[in-house]
C-alpha positions as CSV (number, residue, x, y, z in Angstrom):
1,X,61.8,274.0,218.8
2,X,62.1,277.2,220.7
3,X,63.4,280.7,220.0
4,X,63.7,284.0,221.6
5,X,61.1,284.4,224.3
6,X,59.9,280.9,223.8
7,X,61.9,279.1,226.5
8,X,64.5,276.5,226.0
9,X,64.8,274.6,222.6
10,X,63.0,271.3,222.5
11,X,65.1,268.4,221.1
12,X,63.0,266.2,219.0
13,X,63.1,262.5,219.8
14,X,63.1,259.8,217.0
15,X,59.3,259.5,216.8
16,X,58.9,263.3,216.6
17,X,61.5,263.6,213.9
18,X,59.9,260.9,211.8
19,X,56.5,262.6,212.3
20,X,58.0,266.0,211.2
21,X,59.4,264.4,208.0
22,X,55.9,262.9,207.2
23,X,54.4,266.4,207.6
24,X,57.0,268.0,205.4
25,X,56.6,265.3,202.7
26,X,52.8,265.8,202.7
27,X,53.1,269.6,202.4
28,X,55.7,269.5,199.6
29,X,53.9,266.9,197.6
30,X,56.5,264.1,198.0
31,X,53.7,261.8,199.2
32,X,51.3,261.5,196.3
33,X,47.6,260.8,196.9
34,X,47.3,257.0,197.4
35,X,44.6,254.5,196.6
36,X,42.5,253.4,199.6
37,X,44.6,251.3,201.9
38,X,43.9,247.5,201.6
39,X,41.9,246.0,204.5
40,X,44.2,244.5,207.1
41,X,43.9,240.8,207.7
42,X,45.5,238.8,210.5
43,X,47.4,235.9,209.0
44,X,46.4,232.4,210.0
45,X,49.8,231.8,211.7
46,X,49.5,234.9,213.8
47,X,45.9,234.0,214.8
48,X,47.1,230.6,215.8
49,X,49.8,232.2,217.9
50,X,47.2,234.3,219.7
51,X,45.3,231.1,220.5
52,X,48.4,229.5,222.0
53,X,49.1,232.5,224.3
54,X,46.7,231.3,226.9
55,X,48.7,232.5,229.8
56,X,49.1,236.2,228.9
57,X,46.6,238.8,227.5
58,X,47.5,239.5,223.8
59,X,46.0,241.3,220.9
60,X,46.9,242.4,217.3
61,X,46.4,246.2,216.8
62,X,46.3,247.7,213.3
63,X,45.8,251.1,211.7
64,X,44.0,253.8,213.6
65,X,44.2,251.7,216.8
66,X,41.8,249.2,215.3
67,X,41.9,245.9,217.3
68,X,42.1,243.2,214.6
69,X,42.1,240.1,216.9
70,X,42.8,239.1,220.5
71,X,42.9,236.1,222.8
72,X,40.5,235.3,225.5
73,X,42.4,237.0,228.3
74,X,42.5,240.3,226.5
75,X,38.7,240.1,226.0
76,X,38.4,239.6,229.7
77,X,40.9,242.3,230.6
78,X,39.2,245.0,228.5
79,X,35.9,244.7,230.2
80,X,33.2,246.7,228.4
81,X,35.1,247.0,225.1
82,X,32.8,245.6,222.5
83,X,33.7,247.6,219.4
84,X,36.7,247.6,217.1
85,X,38.6,250.9,217.7
86,X,40.5,251.3,220.9
87,X,40.8,255.2,220.6
88,X,37.0,255.4,220.3
89,X,36.5,253.2,223.3
90,X,39.0,255.1,225.5
91,X,37.8,258.6,224.6
92,X,34.0,258.1,224.3
93,X,33.0,255.0,226.3
94,X,32.3,255.7,230.0
95,X,33.5,252.2,230.8
96,X,37.0,253.3,229.9
97,X,37.2,255.8,232.7
98,X,36.3,253.0,235.1
99,X,38.8,250.6,233.5
100,X,41.8,253.0,233.6
101,X,42.7,254.6,237.0
102,X,45.0,256.9,235.1
103,X,42.4,257.7,232.3
104,X,43.5,261.2,231.4
105,X,47.1,260.0,230.7
106,X,45.8,257.0,228.7
107,X,43.5,259.2,226.7
108,X,46.2,261.8,225.9
109,X,48.5,259.0,224.9
110,X,46.0,257.4,222.4
111,X,45.4,260.8,220.8
112,X,49.1,261.2,220.3
113,X,49.3,257.7,218.7
114,X,46.5,258.7,216.3
115,X,48.3,262.0,215.5
116,X,51.4,260.1,214.6
117,X,49.4,257.8,212.4
118,X,47.7,260.8,210.7
119,X,51.1,262.2,209.7
120,X,52.2,258.9,208.1
121,X,48.8,258.3,206.4
122,X,47.2,261.7,205.6
123,X,45.1,260.2,202.8
124,X,43.6,257.3,204.8
125,X,39.9,257.6,204.0
126,X,38.9,255.9,207.2
127,X,40.9,258.2,209.4
128,X,38.9,261.4,208.6
129,X,35.5,260.2,209.9
130,X,37.1,258.8,213.0
131,X,38.9,262.2,213.8
132,X,35.7,264.1,213.0
133,X,33.7,261.9,215.4
134,X,36.2,262.3,218.2
135,X,36.5,266.0,217.6
136,X,32.8,266.5,218.0
137,X,32.4,264.2,221.0
138,X,35.5,264.8,223.1
139,X,36.9,268.0,224.5
140,X,40.1,266.3,225.6
141,X,40.6,265.0,222.1
142,X,40.2,268.5,220.6
143,X,42.7,269.9,223.0
144,X,45.4,267.2,222.6
145,X,44.9,266.9,218.8
146,X,45.6,270.6,218.5
147,X,48.8,270.2,220.5
148,X,50.2,268.0,217.8
149,X,51.8,265.7,220.3
150,X,53.0,262.3,218.9
151,X,54.1,259.1,220.6
152,X,55.0,255.5,219.7
153,X,54.7,252.8,222.4
154,X,57.2,249.9,222.2
155,X,56.8,248.8,225.9
156,X,55.7,250.1,229.2
157,X,53.4,249.6,232.2
158,X,49.6,250.1,232.4
159,X,47.2,250.0,235.3
160,X,43.7,248.6,235.1
161,X,40.8,248.7,237.5
162,X,39.0,245.5,236.6
163,X,35.4,245.1,237.7
164,X,36.0,241.5,238.9
165,X,39.6,241.1,240.0
166,X,40.3,244.7,241.0
167,X,43.5,246.6,240.5
168,X,46.0,245.2,237.9
169,X,49.5,246.6,237.0
170,X,50.7,245.0,233.8
171,X,53.8,245.4,231.7
172,X,53.3,245.3,227.9
173,X,55.7,244.5,225.0
174,X,55.0,245.1,221.3
175,X,56.2,243.2,218.2
176,X,55.7,244.1,214.6
177,X,54.2,241.5,212.3
178,X,56.7,240.6,209.5
179,X,53.9,240.4,206.8
180,X,52.4,243.8,207.7
181,X,54.5,246.4,209.5
182,X,51.3,248.2,210.5
183,X,50.1,245.2,212.5
184,X,51.4,245.1,216.1
185,X,51.2,242.1,218.5
186,X,50.8,243.5,222.0
187,X,51.3,241.2,225.0
188,X,50.7,242.0,228.6
189,X,52.4,240.4,231.5
190,X,52.6,240.9,235.3
191,X,55.7,241.0,237.5
192,X,56.4,237.5,238.9
193,X,54.7,236.7,242.3
194,X,52.7,239.9,242.3
195,X,49.0,240.2,243.0
196,X,48.5,241.0,239.3
197,X,50.2,237.7,238.4
198,X,47.8,235.9,240.7
199,X,44.9,237.5,239.0
200,X,46.1,236.4,235.6
201,X,46.8,232.8,236.5
202,X,44.9,230.2,234.6
203,X,44.0,227.9,237.6
204,X,40.3,228.1,238.3
205,X,39.9,230.3,241.3
206,X,37.2,232.7,242.4
207,X,39.6,235.6,241.7
208,X,41.3,234.5,238.5
209,X,40.8,236.7,235.5
210,X,40.3,233.7,233.2
211,X,37.8,232.1,235.4
212,X,35.8,235.4,235.7
213,X,35.1,235.2,231.9
214,X,35.2,231.5,231.0
215,X,33.0,231.9,227.9
216,X,34.5,235.0,226.3
217,X,35.3,235.0,222.6
218,X,38.8,235.7,221.5
219,X,37.7,237.7,218.4
220,X,36.5,241.2,217.8
221,X,33.3,242.0,215.9
222,X,33.3,242.3,212.1
223,X,31.5,244.5,209.7
224,X,28.7,243.1,207.6
225,X,26.0,244.4,205.2
226,X,22.5,243.6,206.5
227,X,19.2,243.6,204.8
228,X,16.8,244.8,207.4
229,X,13.7,244.6,205.2
230,X,12.8,243.8,201.6
231,X,13.1,246.7,199.1
232,X,15.5,248.9,197.1
233,X,19.3,249.2,197.9
234,X,18.3,251.7,200.6
235,X,17.4,248.8,202.9
236,X,21.1,247.8,203.1
237,X,22.8,248.8,206.3
238,X,26.3,248.2,207.7
239,X,26.4,246.5,211.1
240,X,29.0,245.2,213.6
241,X,28.4,241.5,214.2
242,X,30.2,238.8,216.3
243,X,32.8,236.9,214.3
244,X,31.0,233.8,213.0
245,X,32.2,230.4,214.1
246,X,32.0,227.5,211.7
247,X,29.6,224.7,212.7
248,X,29.9,221.0,211.8
249,X,30.7,220.7,208.1
250,X,31.3,224.4,207.7
251,X,34.3,226.7,207.1
252,X,34.8,230.3,208.1
253,X,36.2,232.5,205.4
254,X,38.0,235.9,205.5
255,X,36.2,237.4,202.5
256,X,38.3,239.3,199.9
257,X,35.8,239.4,197.0
258,X,32.0,239.3,196.8
259,X,29.9,239.4,193.7
260,X,26.7,241.4,193.2
261,X,24.6,238.8,191.5
262,X,21.1,238.8,190.1
263,X,19.8,236.3,192.6
264,X,21.0,238.5,195.5
265,X,19.1,241.4,194.0
266,X,15.9,239.4,193.6
267,X,16.0,238.1,197.1
268,X,16.7,241.6,198.5
269,X,13.7,243.0,196.6
270,X,11.4,240.3,198.1
271,X,10.8,238.5,194.8
272,X,11.2,235.2,196.7
273,X,9.5,236.2,199.9
274,X,6.9,233.5,199.5
275,X,9.5,230.8,199.1
276,X,11.1,228.8,201.9
277,X,14.5,230.4,201.8
278,X,16.7,230.9,204.9
279,X,17.7,234.4,203.7
280,X,14.9,236.5,205.3
281,X,15.4,239.9,206.9
282,X,17.4,240.5,208.8
283,X,20.2,238.7,206.9
284,X,23.6,239.2,205.3
285,X,23.4,238.8,201.5
286,X,26.2,237.6,199.2
287,X,25.8,234.3,197.6
288,X,29.1,234.3,195.6
289,X,32.2,235.1,197.6
290,X,35.9,234.3,197.7
291,X,38.7,234.6,200.3
292,X,40.9,232.6,202.7
293,X,39.8,229.9,205.1
294,X,40.4,231.1,208.6
295,X,38.9,228.1,210.5
296,X,37.1,224.8,209.8
297,X,34.3,223.1,211.7
298,X,34.1,219.6,212.9
299,X,34.2,216.9,210.2
300,X,35.8,219.1,207.5
301,X,38.8,217.4,206.0
302,X,38.9,218.8,202.4
303,X,40.0,222.3,203.4
304,X,42.3,223.8,206.0
305,X,43.1,227.3,207.3
306,X,45.0,229.4,204.8
307,X,43.4,227.8,201.7
308,X,42.2,230.3,199.0
309,X,38.6,229.4,198.2
310,X,35.5,230.5,196.4
311,X,32.0,229.6,197.4
312,X,28.5,229.6,196.0
313,X,26.3,229.7,199.1
314,X,22.9,230.0,197.6
315,X,21.1,228.8,200.7
316,X,22.8,230.9,203.4
317,X,24.5,233.8,201.6
318,X,26.7,235.8,204.0
319,X,29.4,237.0,201.5
320,X,28.8,240.8,202.1
321,X,30.8,240.6,205.3
322,X,34.4,240.6,206.4
323,X,34.0,237.0,207.6
324,X,31.4,234.5,206.5
325,X,30.6,230.8,207.1
326,X,29.7,228.5,204.3
327,X,29.2,224.7,203.9
328,X,32.5,223.1,203.1
329,X,30.7,221.2,200.4
330,X,29.9,224.5,198.7
331,X,33.5,225.9,198.8
332,X,36.3,224.8,196.6
333,X,40.0,225.5,196.7
334,X,41.3,227.9,194.0
335,X,44.1,226.6,191.9
336,X,47.4,228.5,191.9
337,X,47.2,231.4,189.5
338,X,43.4,231.7,189.4
339,X,42.4,235.2,190.6
340,X,39.4,235.3,193.0
341,X,37.5,237.8,190.8
342,X,37.8,235.5,187.8
343,X,36.7,232.5,189.8
344,X,33.6,234.3,191.0
345,X,32.7,235.4,187.4
346,X,32.9,231.8,186.2
347,X,31.3,230.1,189.3
348,X,27.6,230.7,188.7
349,X,27.7,229.8,185.0
350,X,29.7,226.7,185.6
351,X,27.3,225.6,188.4
352,X,24.3,226.2,186.1
353,X,25.9,224.1,183.4
354,X,26.6,221.2,185.8
355,X,23.0,221.3,187.1
356,X,21.6,221.5,183.6
357,X,23.6,218.5,182.4
358,X,23.1,216.4,185.6
359,X,19.7,217.3,186.9
360,X,17.6,218.7,184.0
361,X,18.9,216.0,181.7
362,X,21.1,212.9,182.0
363,X,23.8,212.5,179.4
364,X,23.9,209.0,177.9
365,X,27.3,207.4,177.4
366,X,29.1,208.8,174.4
367,X,26.5,211.5,174.0
368,X,26.6,214.1,171.3
369,X,25.8,217.6,172.6
370,X,24.7,220.6,170.6
371,X,25.2,224.1,172.3
372,X,23.4,227.0,170.7
373,X,25.0,230.4,170.9
374,X,28.2,228.8,172.1
375,X,30.2,232.1,172.6
376,X,27.7,233.5,175.1
377,X,28.7,233.9,178.7
378,X,26.7,231.0,180.0
379,X,26.7,228.8,176.9
380,X,30.5,229.0,176.6
381,X,31.1,226.9,179.7
382,X,28.8,224.0,178.5
383,X,31.3,222.4,176.1
384,X,34.0,221.9,178.8
385,X,31.4,220.6,181.4
386,X,29.8,218.3,178.8
387,X,33.2,216.8,177.8
388,X,34.1,216.2,181.5
389,X,30.8,214.5,182.0
390,X,31.6,212.0,179.2
391,X,30.2,213.5,176.1
392,X,31.7,212.1,173.0
393,X,31.3,215.1,170.8
394,X,30.2,218.7,171.4
395,X,29.1,221.0,168.5
396,X,28.5,224.7,169.1
397,X,26.6,227.1,166.9
398,X,27.1,230.9,166.5
399,X,25.0,233.5,164.9
400,X,27.4,235.1,162.4
401,X,30.7,234.3,160.6
402,X,32.3,237.0,162.7
403,X,31.9,234.8,165.8
404,X,33.6,231.8,164.2
405,X,37.1,233.0,165.2
406,X,36.0,233.6,168.8
407,X,34.3,230.2,168.9
408,X,37.5,228.5,167.5
409,X,39.6,230.2,170.2
410,X,37.2,229.0,172.9
411,X,37.1,225.5,171.5
412,X,40.9,225.2,171.6
413,X,41.4,226.3,175.2
414,X,41.4,224.2,178.3
415,X,41.4,220.4,178.4
416,X,38.4,219.8,176.2
417,X,37.8,220.5,172.5
418,X,34.6,221.0,170.5
419,X,33.6,221.8,167.0
420,X,32.3,225.3,166.2
């Protein structure tokens, strides 16, 4: 901001002033250490909007310049970008220098964007490893980062040197998502009747951008835990995988909760290696998971995008990932007010009870059912399941008088009743 012998004072713009206040707040302790930031998820409505924007490249960018989702034209425009983080791509991937004719300016700009984000989120646990990686690998990043330049892009122009269609000059506009102010919809468009507009047009021509990449996916990769071989927890690795697409009779789920169940552990250790199970290395574990439906496959009529669901996918697993697919028949909609964690805790026991009372035995009409140890985690779900299956009377036993009150409380809850 200048001073004697330091040249003219520098007047801070709005972005720089906001960044300065973030730094002051962090230094003075006004900003208290926060919990880890929740994972950003693109809403079904915003994802559907991306799909309808088939005439302009568009993407949703989140924290740390992570690309959360994009349409087909952006996938084609950013040739060579196969990861998740745009700053990492621009600064470390040689393909970026080919893509941007003005690469030094683009690289300096993305560092300034990260520096602005760091001021607002000094405690983001995912920022530190990214900055460390870029510091080690990029001299330009080290230089610009130490300059403390900050920038916020609302609109502008950007030049691309595309490997198929050649030079493109595109304008871009940004829009903040109402549900998450740290998600930004970025749309690119060309000047009317320009060569760049011709390259973006959708009609199938040898030079059209869309026809150059007709099969590109409109989604970015997702993180998943992979079992690469049988063994101890050390065999678990985190990998980047293509976003799974639901097949016929399947749903794709944005996973918010996943349980660490005994069966998952046994399969990972190799205890079922001699059995005919689809979950063989390499695979993604996670039998019990919950989240929000993001897409449905052909023939699925019971669920729709946006539904909160839980699933017990004992055949395919897949829950230890940001996105999984599961048979629609193995997923059920969560009632309002039911927390996903609670649903996952009840799901395996309830499933066991149903199988025991329908496969192991067949209840006769007006059956009387005796449940031993009726306050146990597994046994406690049998009375309600038995009553729903038509049992006339359910009697539960407990080991001590101290358990009677607990048994009576369980017996009086829900839609069924039984005698402790």
